C-alpha positions as CSV (number, residue, x, y, z in Angstrom):
1,X,0.0,0.0,0.0
2,X,1.2,3.6,-0.7
3,X,2.6,5.5,2.3
4,X,0.0,7.9,3.7
5,X,1.0,11.5,3.1
6,X,0.4,14.3,5.6
7,X,1.1,18.0,5.1
8,X,1.7,20.3,8.1
9,X,1.6,24.0,7.1
10,X,1.1,27.4,8.5
11,X,-2.0,29.3,7.2
12,X,-2.4,33.0,6.6
13,X,-4.6,33.2,9.7
14,X,-1.7,32.1,11.8
15,X,-3.0,28.7,12.5
16,X,-0.9,25.5,11.9
17,X,-2.9,22.9,10.1
18,X,-2.2,19.2,9.4
19,X,-4.1,17.7,6.4
20,X,-4.3,14.2,5.0
21,X,-4.6,12.4,8.4
22,X,-7.7,10.4,7.9
23,X,-6.9,7.2,9.9
24,X,-7.0,6.6,13.6
25,X,-3.2,6.3,14.2
26,X,-2.3,9.6,12.6
27,X,-5.2,11.3,14.4
28,X,-4.0,9.9,17.7
29,X,-0.4,11.0,17.1
30,X,-1.4,14.5,16.1
31,X,-3.7,14.8,19.1
32,X,-0.8,13.6,21.4
33,X,1.4,16.3,19.9
34,X,-1.2,19.0,20.7
35,X,-3.4,19.3,17.6
36,X,-7.1,19.5,17.7
37,X,-9.3,17.6,15.2
38,X,-11.8,19.6,13.2
39,X,-14.5,18.4,10.8
40,X,-16.3,21.0,8.8
41,X,-17.1,21.9,5.2
42,X,-13.3,22.1,4.6
43,X,-13.1,18.4,5.5
44,X,-11.2,16.6,8.2
45,X,-8.1,18.3,9.5
46,X,-6.1,18.9,12.6
47,X,-4.9,22.4,13.7
48,X,-3.3,24.4,16.4
49,X,-5.2,27.4,17.9
50,X,-4.3,30.8,16.4
51,X,-3.3,32.0,19.9
52,X,-0.5,29.4,20.0
53,X,2.9,31.3,20.3
54,X,5.1,30.9,17.2
55,X,7.9,29.1,19.2
56,X,5.3,26.6,20.4
57,X,3.9,26.1,16.9
58,X,7.3,25.2,15.6
59,X,8.0,22.8,18.6
60,X,4.6,21.1,18.3
61,X,4.7,20.7,14.5
62,X,8.2,19.4,14.6
63,X,7.3,16.9,17.4
64,X,4.3,15.7,15.4
65,X,6.3,15.3,12.2
66,X,8.9,13.2,14.1
67,X,6.2,10.8,15.5
68,X,4.4,10.5,12.2
69,X,7.6,9.8,10.3
70,X,8.5,7.2,12.9
71,X,5.2,5.6,12.1
72,X,6.2,5.6,8.4
73,X,4.0,8.4,7.3
74,X,5.3,10.7,4.5
75,X,5.2,14.1,6.2
76,X,5.6,17.4,4.3
77,X,6.5,20.0,6.9
78,X,6.5,23.7,6.0
79,X,10.0,25.2,6.1
80,X,8.8,27.9,8.6
81,X,7.9,25.0,11.0
82,X,11.0,22.9,10.5
83,X,13.4,23.3,13.4
84,X,16.2,21.9,11.2
85,X,15.7,24.8,8.8
86,X,14.7,27.6,11.1
87,X,17.8,29.5,12.1
88,X,18.0,31.5,15.2
89,X,17.2,35.2,14.4
90,X,20.2,37.4,14.3
91,X,20.5,39.9,17.1
92,X,19.6,43.2,15.3
93,X,21.8,45.2,17.8
94,X,24.8,42.9,17.3
95,X,26.5,45.3,14.8
96,X,25.8,48.1,17.2
97,X,27.2,46.8,20.4
98,X,28.3,50.3,21.5
99,X,24.7,51.6,21.0
100,X,23.4,48.7,23.0
101,X,25.8,49.5,25.8
102,X,24.6,53.1,25.8
103,X,21.1,51.9,26.1
104,X,22.1,50.0,29.2
105,X,23.6,53.2,30.6
106,X,20.4,55.1,29.9
107,X,18.4,52.4,31.8
108,X,20.8,52.8,34.7
109,X,20.3,56.5,34.7
110,X,16.5,56.2,34.6
111,X,16.5,53.7,37.4
112,X,18.8,55.7,39.7
113,X,17.2,56.0,43.2
114,X,19.6,58.7,44.6
115,X,22.3,61.1,43.6
116,X,25.1,58.5,44.2
117,X,23.5,56.0,41.8
118,X,23.0,58.8,39.3
119,X,26.6,59.9,39.6
120,X,27.9,56.4,39.0
121,X,25.7,55.9,35.9
122,X,26.6,59.3,34.4
123,X,30.3,58.8,35.1
124,X,30.2,56.1,32.4
125,X,29.5,59.0,30.0
126,X,31.7,61.7,31.5
127,X,34.8,60.0,32.8
128,X,37.7,62.1,31.3
129,X,39.7,59.1,30.1
130,X,37.3,56.1,29.8
131,X,33.9,57.8,29.4
132,X,31.6,57.3,26.4
133,X,31.9,60.9,25.3
134,X,35.7,60.7,25.2
135,X,35.6,57.5,23.2
136,X,33.1,59.2,20.8
137,X,35.3,62.2,20.4
138,X,38.3,60.1,19.6
139,X,36.3,58.1,17.1
140,X,35.1,61.2,15.3
141,X,38.5,62.7,15.1
142,X,39.9,59.4,13.8
143,X,37.2,59.2,11.2
144,X,38.0,62.7,10.0
145,X,41.8,62.0,9.8
146,X,41.2,58.7,7.9
147,X,38.9,60.3,5.4
148,X,41.7,62.7,4.6
149,X,44.1,59.8,4.3
150,X,41.9,58.0,1.9
151,X,40.8,60.9,-0.3
152,X,42.4,64.3,-0.3
153,X,39.4,65.8,-2.1
154,X,36.9,64.7,0.7
155,X,38.2,67.4,3.0
156,X,34.8,68.9,3.5
157,X,33.5,65.6,4.8
158,X,36.5,65.3,7.1
159,X,35.9,68.8,8.4
160,X,32.3,67.8,9.3
161,X,33.6,65.0,11.5
162,X,36.2,67.3,13.1
163,X,33.4,69.9,13.9
164,X,31.3,67.1,15.4
165,X,34.3,66.2,17.6
166,X,34.6,69.8,18.7
167,X,30.9,69.7,19.7
168,X,31.6,66.7,21.9
169,X,34.5,68.6,23.5
170,X,32.0,71.5,24.3
171,X,29.6,69.0,25.9
172,X,32.5,67.6,28.0
173,X,33.4,71.1,29.1
174,X,29.9,72.0,30.0
175,X,29.5,69.0,32.3
176,X,33.0,69.0,33.9
177,X,33.0,69.0,37.7
178,X,29.4,68.1,37.9
179,X,29.9,65.2,40.3
180,X,29.3,67.2,43.5
181,X,26.0,68.6,42.1
182,X,24.9,65.1,41.0
183,X,25.5,63.8,44.5
184,X,23.1,66.5,45.9
185,X,20.3,65.5,43.4
186,X,17.4,64.1,45.4
187,X,18.5,65.7,48.6
188,X,16.9,68.7,50.4
189,X,16.1,71.4,47.9
190,X,17.7,74.8,48.0
191,X,14.3,76.4,48.3
192,X,13.7,74.4,51.4
193,X,17.0,75.5,52.8
194,X,16.2,79.1,52.2
195,X,12.8,78.8,53.7
196,X,14.3,77.4,56.9
197,X,16.4,80.6,57.3
198,X,14.3,83.5,56.2
199,X,16.8,86.2,57.4
200,X,19.5,84.6,55.3
201,X,17.1,84.5,52.3
202,X,16.3,88.2,52.8
203,X,20.0,89.1,53.0
204,X,20.8,87.1,49.9
205,X,17.9,88.8,48.0
206,X,19.0,92.3,49.1
207,X,22.5,91.5,48.1
208,X,21.5,91.2,44.4
209,X,18.7,93.8,44.4
210,X,19.4,96.8,42.1
211,X,17.2,98.9,44.5
212,X,19.3,98.0,47.4
213,X,22.5,98.9,45.5
214,X,21.0,102.3,44.6
215,X,20.1,102.8,48.3
216,X,23.6,102.0,49.4
217,X,25.1,104.5,47.0
218,X,22.7,107.2,48.2
219,X,23.4,106.5,51.8
220,X,27.2,106.7,51.2
221,X,26.8,110.0,49.5
222,X,24.7,111.4,52.3
223,X,27.1,110.3,55.0
224,X,30.1,111.7,53.1
225,X,28.4,115.1,53.1
226,X,28.9,115.7,49.5
227,X,27.2,118.9,48.3
228,X,26.5,117.6,44.9
229,X,24.1,114.7,44.4
230,X,25.6,111.8,42.5
231,X,23.6,109.6,40.2
232,X,23.0,106.1,41.5
233,X,25.3,103.5,40.1
234,X,23.8,101.4,37.3
235,X,23.8,97.6,38.0
236,X,26.1,95.7,35.8
237,X,24.6,93.8,32.9
238,X,24.4,90.1,33.3
239,X,26.1,88.3,30.4
240,X,23.6,86.5,28.1
241,X,23.2,82.7,28.0
242,X,25.8,80.9,26.1
243,X,24.7,79.5,22.8
C-alpha cells in the first residue's frame, strides 16, 4: 500500500494545520502532539489554535512530524515550522554593540534612586579618560583623519567629522566638575534650605537687588556730606546665556 501523506503547514490566519490524516493512528499521534481535530465543510483536518505562540507552533509541529515519520508516514513539513531549517534570528543590535551599551547606561540613569546612583551611571559617560563621550570624540577625530588619508578631495566631509568632535568637547566642558552637584540630586532642595532661614534669604535677596544697590550709594553719598548729588550706580549687565 502507498505510504500515507500528511502535510503540516502554516496558514495566513496564523493557525498551523495538518491535512491528509484520515486514519485513527495519525489522528492519535497529532492529538498527542497537541493538535485539535476539526471536521467541517473544509473536510477533516487537525490544527493548532491561532493563539499558540510561534515558538510553540514550531515545537509542536516538529514533534508531530517526528512521530508521524517514525510511524512511516510521509510528512511534508513547511520550512517555517521545520526546526532543522529555522535558524536563530540574528540579534539586530549585534553590529551596534556600543549603542546597546549606551542603552544600558540610559536604563541605569533612569533607574537611579539617589544622587550617588545617578553619579555612578553618568560617570560612564563623562569620565575624562574612559567615558563614552571621550571615546566618541576620539572616534570622530579618527574618522576625519582617515577620510583625509583615503581621499584628499573629501576634506569637506573630514571637516564635518572634526566639527562634530569639537561639539563633543564642548559637551564635556559644559559638564565637567558636575559630580558634586549630582550627589546632591534628590536631597533637600535649596528652596527648602532658604525657607528654613528667612533672614538669610532676605539678606541674599537684598545683596543682588538693584534697588538695594542704589540705596547703598545714596546712603554713602549722604554720609560723606557731598554737596552735589551723585547719580546712582547702574547695575552691571548680566552676560547672556551661552549658545
